[in-house]
C-alpha positions as CSV (number, residue, x, y, z in Angstrom):
1,M,12.8,4.1,-7.1
2,A,10.9,6.2,-4.6
3,R,10.0,3.3,-2.6
4,Q,13.5,2.2,-2.0
5,V,14.4,5.9,-1.2
6,F,11.8,6.3,1.6
7,S,12.5,2.8,2.8
8,E,16.2,3.5,3.2
9,L,16.0,6.9,4.5
10,G,12.5,7.4,6.3
11,Y,10.0,9.9,5.5
12,E,12.0,12.8,7.3
13,R,15.3,12.6,5.1
14,T,13.9,11.6,1.8
15,T,13.9,14.4,-0.6
16,F,12.5,14.8,-4.1
17,Q,16.4,15.6,-5.1
18,E,17.5,12.1,-3.8
19,I,14.6,10.3,-5.6
20,A,15.3,12.3,-8.8
21,T,19.1,11.4,-8.6
22,R,18.6,7.8,-8.1
23,A,15.9,7.4,-10.7
24,G,18.2,9.5,-13.3
25,L,15.6,12.3,-13.5
26,T,15.5,16.0,-12.8
27,R,13.8,17.4,-9.7
28,P,11.2,19.3,-11.6
29,A,10.4,15.9,-13.6
30,V,9.5,14.4,-10.2
31,N,7.6,17.7,-9.0
32,H,5.7,17.4,-12.3
33,Y,3.9,14.4,-11.1
34,F,3.5,15.0,-7.2
35,R,3.2,18.4,-5.7
36,D,4.8,17.6,-2.7
37,K,6.7,14.8,-0.6
38,T,3.5,13.9,1.1
39,A,1.7,13.3,-1.9
40,L,4.1,11.2,-3.3
41,Y,4.5,9.1,-0.1
42,R,0.7,8.7,0.0
43,A,0.6,7.5,-3.7
44,L,3.4,4.8,-2.7
45,F,1.6,3.9,0.3
46,D,-1.4,3.2,-1.0
47,S,-0.2,1.2,-4.0
48,V,1.8,-1.1,-1.5
49,K,-0.9,-1.3,0.8
50,E,-3.3,-2.5,-2.1
51,S,-0.8,-4.8,-3.9
52,V,0.6,-6.4,-0.7
53,V,-2.2,-6.0,2.1
54,G,-5.2,-6.2,0.0
55,A,-3.8,-9.1,-2.6
56,S,-2.9,-11.1,0.5
57,V,-6.1,-10.9,2.3
58,G,-7.9,-11.4,-0.9
59,Q,-6.2,-14.7,-1.2
60,A,-6.4,-15.5,2.3
61,V,-10.1,-15.3,2.7
62,A,-10.5,-18.1,0.2
63,Q,-8.9,-20.6,2.6
64,E,-11.4,-22.5,4.8
65,T,-9.3,-23.0,7.9
66,L,-7.5,-20.4,10.2
67,P,-3.9,-22.1,9.7
68,G,-4.8,-22.0,5.8
69,Q,-5.9,-18.3,5.8
70,L,-2.9,-17.0,7.9
71,S,-0.5,-19.0,5.6
72,A,-2.0,-17.9,2.3
73,F,-1.6,-14.4,3.6
74,L,1.9,-14.8,4.2
75,D,2.5,-16.9,0.9
76,A,0.7,-14.2,-1.2
77,A,3.0,-11.2,0.8
78,V,6.2,-13.5,0.3
79,Q,5.7,-13.7,-3.6
80,I,4.7,-10.1,-4.1
81,D,7.9,-9.2,-2.6
82,S,10.1,-11.8,-4.2
83,G,13.2,-10.4,-5.6
84,D,12.4,-6.6,-4.7
85,R,12.8,-6.4,-0.7
86,S,11.6,-2.7,-1.1
87,F,7.9,-3.8,-0.7
88,A,8.7,-5.1,2.6
89,R,11.2,-2.5,3.7
90,F,8.5,0.2,2.6
91,M,5.8,-1.4,4.8
92,A,8.0,-1.8,7.9
93,A,9.3,1.6,7.6
94,S,5.9,3.1,6.9
95,V,4.7,1.9,10.1
96,L,7.5,3.7,11.9
97,D,7.0,7.0,9.6
98,G,3.4,6.8,10.5
99,Y,3.9,7.0,14.3
100,R,6.7,9.7,13.9
101,H,4.7,11.9,11.5
102,E,1.3,12.9,12.8
103,G,-0.1,13.7,8.9
104,L,1.0,9.9,8.0
105,R,-0.5,8.5,11.1
106,G,-4.4,7.9,9.6
107,S,-3.0,5.9,6.7
108,T,-0.6,3.8,8.9
109,L,-3.5,2.9,11.3
110,E,-5.8,2.1,8.3
111,Q,-3.5,-0.2,7.1
112,I,-3.1,-1.8,10.2
113,E,-6.5,-1.9,10.7
114,Q,-7.1,-3.9,7.6
115,V,-4.7,-6.5,8.5
116,R,-6.2,-6.5,12.2
117,E,-9.8,-6.8,10.8
118,F,-8.7,-9.8,8.5
119,V,-7.2,-11.7,11.6
120,R,-9.9,-10.7,13.8
121,L,-12.7,-12.4,11.4
122,A,-10.2,-15.3,10.6
123,L,-10.1,-15.9,14.4
124,R,-14.0,-15.6,15.0
125,S,-14.7,-17.7,12.3
126,A,-12.4,-20.3,13.7
127,V,-14.1,-20.0,17.3
128,E,-17.7,-20.4,15.4
129,S,-16.5,-23.6,13.6
130,G,-14.9,-25.2,16.4
131,E,-11.6,-25.2,14.9
132,V,-10.1,-23.3,18.0
133,R,-11.0,-23.2,21.4
134,E,-14.1,-21.2,22.4
135,D,-12.7,-19.4,25.1
136,L,-10.0,-17.9,22.9
137,D,-9.2,-14.4,23.6
138,I,-9.7,-12.9,20.2
139,P,-8.6,-9.4,20.9
140,A,-5.2,-10.7,22.6
141,V,-4.5,-13.2,19.9
142,T,-5.2,-10.8,17.1
143,E,-2.6,-8.4,18.6
144,M,0.0,-11.3,19.3
145,L,-0.5,-12.3,15.4
146,I,-0.5,-8.5,14.3
147,A,2.7,-8.3,15.9
148,I,4.3,-11.4,14.3
149,L,3.1,-10.4,10.8
150,W,4.6,-6.9,11.1
151,G,7.7,-8.5,12.5
152,M,7.8,-10.8,9.7
153,A,7.5,-7.8,7.3
154,L,10.6,-6.3,9.3
155,Y,12.4,-9.4,8.9
156,A,11.8,-9.8,5.1
157,G,12.6,-5.8,4.5
158,F,15.7,-5.6,6.4
159,V,17.2,-9.0,8.2
160,G,16.7,-12.1,6.2
161,T,17.0,-13.0,2.8
162,H,14.0,-14.1,0.6
163,D,15.3,-17.8,0.8
164,Q,15.4,-17.2,4.5
165,L,11.8,-15.5,4.8
166,E,10.4,-18.3,2.8
167,V,11.6,-21.1,5.1
168,V,10.4,-18.9,8.3
169,V,7.1,-18.5,6.7
170,D,6.8,-22.4,6.0
171,Q,8.0,-22.9,9.7
172,F,5.4,-20.5,11.2
173,S,2.7,-22.2,8.8
174,R,3.6,-25.5,10.3
175,L,3.5,-24.1,13.9
176,I,0.0,-22.7,13.5
177,A,-1.1,-26.0,11.9
178,G,0.3,-27.7,14.8
179,A,3.0,-29.6,12.9
180,L,5.9,-28.8,14.8
181,W,5.4,-30.8,17.7
């Protein structure tokens, strides 16, 4: 429930009372487990980061091609989020909260860096194997893919339905595999 509240209201406007009310608990019950809002937020953030980003990277690195890795990353994230958009909403909102609140920024940057490192390594491997051009601008393409991946998280959480997201991911996978033209 807390993940949904943070996703809807953002870090600033979320209160223990709102979380407790929606969860059917008392405010002291929430405080029993978390000393303050930041501790609760960090626990949620770490859990979502591990279950979405960590699991997605884990599945992606097993693939041998760049399109396979990027597709596996997105497919894994879509499956984790199926039926519960609060994961994608929280991930997208957490990036904004991290930039708005200095105390949360380190975790946000760490999460982005985890995805950035996965993309960077996948691109380097693709260059080394001859899968993509040798003169590929890895830093620029990495940032472009980061923008696309976080845009998809925003789309998954706030814009499209789960079925629409699956179609978008499928078309993106076809695009990077060179199968759309």
